[in-house]
Each structure stands twice: as C-alpha cells, then as structure tokens.
C-alpha positions as CSV (number, residue, x, y, z in Angstrom):
1,M,34.1,128.3,70.3
2,S,36.6,125.1,68.9
3,V,37.0,124.2,65.4
4,G,34.6,121.8,64.1
5,L,35.4,118.9,62.2
6,I,32.5,117.1,59.7
7,I,32.5,112.8,59.7
8,A,30.5,112.5,57.0
9,M,28.3,108.9,57.5
10,P,24.9,107.2,56.0
11,L,22.2,108.9,58.5
12,R,21.3,105.6,60.1
13,Q,24.4,105.5,61.6
14,W,24.1,108.8,62.9
15,G,20.5,107.8,64.1
16,L,22.6,105.3,66.3
17,I,24.9,108.4,67.9
18,D,22.1,110.3,68.3
19,G,19.8,107.6,70.4
20,S,23.0,106.7,71.9
21,M,24.0,110.4,73.1
22,D,19.9,110.6,74.2
23,N,20.4,107.3,76.5
24,D,23.6,108.7,77.6
25,S,22.1,111.5,78.8
26,S,19.6,110.3,80.6
27,V,21.8,108.1,82.5
28,E,24.5,110.6,83.4
29,T,21.0,113.1,84.4
30,V,20.5,110.8,86.8
31,N,23.9,109.6,87.7
32,G,25.1,112.9,88.3
33,N,27.8,113.6,85.7
34,L,26.1,116.6,84.1
35,Q,28.6,118.3,82.4
36,R,29.0,115.1,80.0
37,A,25.4,114.4,79.9
38,D,25.4,118.0,78.9
39,L,27.9,117.2,76.1
40,A,25.7,114.5,75.3
41,R,22.8,116.6,75.1
42,S,24.9,119.8,73.1
43,I,25.5,116.8,69.7
44,R,22.2,115.8,69.7
45,R,21.5,119.5,68.5
46,A,24.3,119.9,66.5
47,G,23.1,116.6,64.9
48,W,19.5,118.1,64.4
49,D,20.1,121.7,63.2
50,Q,22.2,120.5,60.5
51,I,20.7,117.5,59.5
52,A,16.8,117.1,60.6
53,H,16.3,121.5,59.8
54,W,14.9,120.9,63.7
55,A,13.6,124.4,65.4
56,P,12.7,124.4,68.8
57,G,9.3,125.6,69.2
58,V,8.2,124.9,65.2
59,P,6.2,121.9,64.1
60,G,6.8,120.4,61.3
61,S,10.6,120.8,61.4
62,G,12.8,118.1,61.9
63,S,11.9,115.8,59.1
64,W,14.8,113.4,58.9
65,P,16.6,111.8,55.2
66,P,16.4,108.7,54.7
67,P,18.4,106.1,55.9
68,D,20.7,106.1,53.3
69,E,21.2,109.5,52.7
70,I,24.4,110.9,53.5
71,V,25.1,113.4,56.6
72,K,27.9,115.8,57.4
73,P,27.3,116.6,61.1
74,K,30.5,118.6,62.4
75,L,31.1,118.5,65.5
76,T,34.0,119.8,68.2
77,I,36.7,117.1,69.1
78,A,35.8,117.4,71.9
79,Q,32.3,116.5,71.3
80,W,33.5,113.6,68.5
81,L,35.9,112.0,71.6
82,L,32.9,111.3,73.9
83,T,30.8,110.1,70.9
84,I,33.5,108.0,71.0
85,D,33.3,106.8,74.3
86,V,29.5,106.2,74.6
87,L,29.1,104.6,71.6
88,E,31.9,101.7,73.9
89,R,29.9,102.3,75.9
90,W,26.3,101.8,74.6
91,S,28.2,98.7,72.8
92,A,29.4,97.1,76.1
93,T,26.0,97.1,77.8
94,A,24.0,96.1,74.5
95,E,26.4,92.8,74.8
96,R,25.7,92.0,77.8
97,I,22.3,92.0,77.5
98,G,22.8,89.9,73.8
99,R,21.8,92.4,71.3
100,H,24.6,91.8,69.2
101,E,24.2,93.1,66.2
102,A,23.1,96.6,67.8
103,A,26.8,96.1,69.4
104,A,28.5,95.3,66.5
105,Q,26.4,97.9,64.3
106,E,28.0,101.3,67.7
107,R,31.6,99.6,67.7
108,E,31.1,99.6,63.6
109,V,30.2,103.9,63.5
110,R,33.0,104.5,66.6
111,E,35.6,102.7,64.3
112,L,34.6,104.5,61.4
113,I,34.9,108.1,63.8
114,L,38.4,107.3,65.2
115,S,39.7,106.4,61.7
116,R,38.9,109.9,60.6
117,L,39.7,111.2,63.7
118,Q,43.1,109.6,62.9
119,A,43.0,110.7,59.8
120,H,42.9,114.0,60.1
121,G,46.0,114.0,62.8
122,I,43.9,113.6,66.2
123,R,45.7,112.2,68.4
124,L,43.2,110.4,70.9
125,P,43.8,109.3,74.2
126,E,45.2,105.2,74.7
127,A,41.7,104.1,76.1
128,S,39.9,105.8,73.3
129,T,41.8,103.4,70.2
130,G,41.0,100.6,71.7
131,N,43.8,99.8,73.9
132,P,43.4,98.6,77.6
133,G,44.4,100.9,80.0
134,P,45.8,99.6,83.0
135,E,42.8,98.8,84.8
136,Q,41.4,97.2,82.0
137,R,44.1,95.0,81.1
138,P,43.9,91.6,81.6
139,S,46.0,89.9,85.3
140,S,48.8,88.3,84.3
141,E,48.4,86.1,87.3
142,S,46.2,82.9,87.0
C-alpha cells in the first residue's frame, strides 16, 4: 500500500473535492473509465473516514465539522494526483457554463494541493502543473 500524505485545508475546500469526486466518479462510471471512478470513490471514502467518521450502515454517522474547521485528509500520491486532475476538469466545466466563482474556488484548491505536493518533493507530471501538453499548446500558425 502506498504511503499517505496529509494536506490540511478548511472543510469548505475539502467539500469542493468531495463534490468534484462525486461528479467524476458518476461520469466515469457511465463513460467507462471504471478505474478512475473507483479511485475517485476511494478519495471520497478516505475523506468520510477521517473527517466525518462515516461508517456504512450506521445511522447518524457522517456529521461533518463546521466549514472553517481545518481538516487533514490523508491520501496516497495517486489519489492526490487524481484530485488535481479532477479539480482541473470540473473548474474548466464550471468556467464554460458561466459558474466563474465555483471555477475559481476549485482552481484555488488545486493550486493549494499542487504547492503542498511540490513542497514535499513530489515530482508532478507536466500537465498537472498547469503547463499545457503538446496537444494543448496554442499553435504558432495564424
């Protein structure tokens, strides 16, 4: 099993991650990337286990702390990398449909995670750091 890394943040930010993972796992379950869907669900479960003390089938479990409380979710590097990708995906979607504030909040959480991973010496794929890959770079032709 991979070693986990804790990244502290206000619950308000974790809630954005949880919602984005919910969206992503639903879309990928339908579109066929079941491995990605499973990883997204594992991120949500990790949050529930550590933040809400959620227990399947236990009524009353899952009460989350107040939005300003600092939470410390512990995820594997693979889970954090998916989180970065998912936040990018859903912030771009929010931007396209005119939800500019939601897009900005998701980008802010993404940047927080990126900076914390880099501070821990984690080498990130070029596309994760906001540098466009070859297929995303603007063409120099007019």
